[in-house]
Structures are given as structure tokens and as C-alpha cells.
C-alpha positions in Angstrom: -11.4 -7.1 0.6 -14.0 -4.2 0.7 -16.5 -2.8 -1.6 -15.3 0.7 -2.5 -17.4 1.8 -5.9 -19.3 0.3 -8.7 -18.1 0.6 -12.5 -20.5 3.1 -13.0 -18.7 5.3 -10.8 -15.3 5.5 -12.6 -15.9 6.5 -15.9 -12.9 6.0 -18.8 -10.5 8.5 -18.1 -11.7 9.9 -15.1 -11.3 9.8 -11.2 -13.4 8.8 -8.5 -13.2 9.4 -4.8 -14.6 7.6 -2.0 -13.8 6.8 1.7 -14.4 4.0 3.9 -14.1 4.1 7.9 -13.2 7.7 7.0 -10.2 6.8 5.1 -10.3 8.4 1.4 -9.5 6.5 -1.5 -8.7 7.8 -5.0 -9.6 5.5 -8.1 -9.0 6.0 -11.9 -10.0 4.5 -14.9 -7.1 4.6 -17.3 -7.5 2.8 -20.4 -10.0 0.6 -19.1 -8.2 -0.5 -16.2 -9.4 0.5 -12.6 -6.4 1.7 -10.3 -7.1 2.7 -6.4 -4.7 4.7 -4.2 -4.9 6.7 -1.0 -5.9 10.3 -1.5 -4.0 12.1 0.0 -0.6 13.4 -1.3 2.3 12.2 0.8 4.2 15.8 1.1 1.2 17.7 2.3 -2.4 16.8 3.1 -4.1 17.7 -0.4 -6.8 15.8 -2.2 -5.4 13.9 -4.9 -8.9 14.1 -6.7 -8.4 18.1 -7.1 -5.6 17.2 -9.2 -5.1 16.3 -12.7 -5.0 12.6 -14.6 -1.8 12.8 -16.5 -1.7 9.4 -18.4 -1.1 6.6 -15.5 -0.3 9.2 -13.3 -2.4 12.1 -10.7 -0.4 15.4 -10.4 -1.1 17.0 -6.9 -3.0 20.4 -7.0 -0.4 22.2 -4.5 3.1 21.5 -5.8 2.8 19.6 -9.3 4.1 16.1 -8.0 2.8 13.2 -10.0 2.0 10.1 -8.3 1.8 6.9 -10.4 -1.5 5.0 -9.9 0.1 1.5 -10.7 2.8 1.7 -7.8 2.5 4.9 -6.0 5.5 5.9 -6.8 6.4 10.0 -6.9 7.7 11.9 -10.2 9.1 15.2 -9.4 9.8 17.4 -6.2 8.7 17.8 -3.8 6.9 14.8 -3.2 9.7 11.9 -2.4 7.4 9.2 -0.5 5.1 7.0 -2.4 1.4 6.9 -1.9 0.0 3.9 -0.9 -2.0 1.9 -4.0 -4.4 -1.1 -3.5 -4.9 -4.2 -5.8 -8.5 -4.0 -7.1 -10.8 -6.9 -8.1 -13.9 -6.3 -10.2 -16.8 -8.5 -9.9 -20.1 -8.2 -11.1 -19.8 -4.7 -11.9 -18.6 -3.5 -8.4 -14.6 -2.5 -7.3 -13.3 -3.9 -4.6 -9.7 -3.2 -3.2 -7.8 -5.2 -0.4 -7.0 -2.8 2.4 
């Protein structure tokens, strides 16, 4: 488990991009719940952080596929491969993920 951010970094209704050991992660605060996934679209090497948060999904800025923060599954073409998601633990205002 690694510390990836703080609760102050991930504002309600917003996304936060961070990295650890040269791997990019995307966090989101959706209705008070913190979610974590890889920041790179599984279809092309686009940063999902540059996309739009839509409900429990992030929309890829390149081709519009939606990825669900709860399970990483894509909704809508052209993406067909899920994005990896990570279990989140919050302790004393700090966000940890299991990698």
C-alpha cells in the first residue's frame, strides 16, 4: 500500500492526477467517495485526466470512451479493454492505494 495523495488534493466532484515510481494514477472524489485508476486510456496513450468526469466515469479526451472508476470497465467504443483500478484506503486525511 502506498500513500498517493491527501483528501485536500481531491476536491468533491474533481479529479486529481499523481504518479508513483513513474506510473500515472488518476483519483476522483465522486459523491464523497475516493476512487483510483490508471491515468492512461487503454485504447490509446491519452491522459484521462484531460477528459471529463461524468457521473462515476471519466471520458477519454481523444475518442470519447467512458471508463467507470468503480471497476475500470469501458462504456462506448473504441475502447474495449478495462483500465486498472485500485482499492483505496483513507487514514488521517491521507489517501493510500493498493498496487
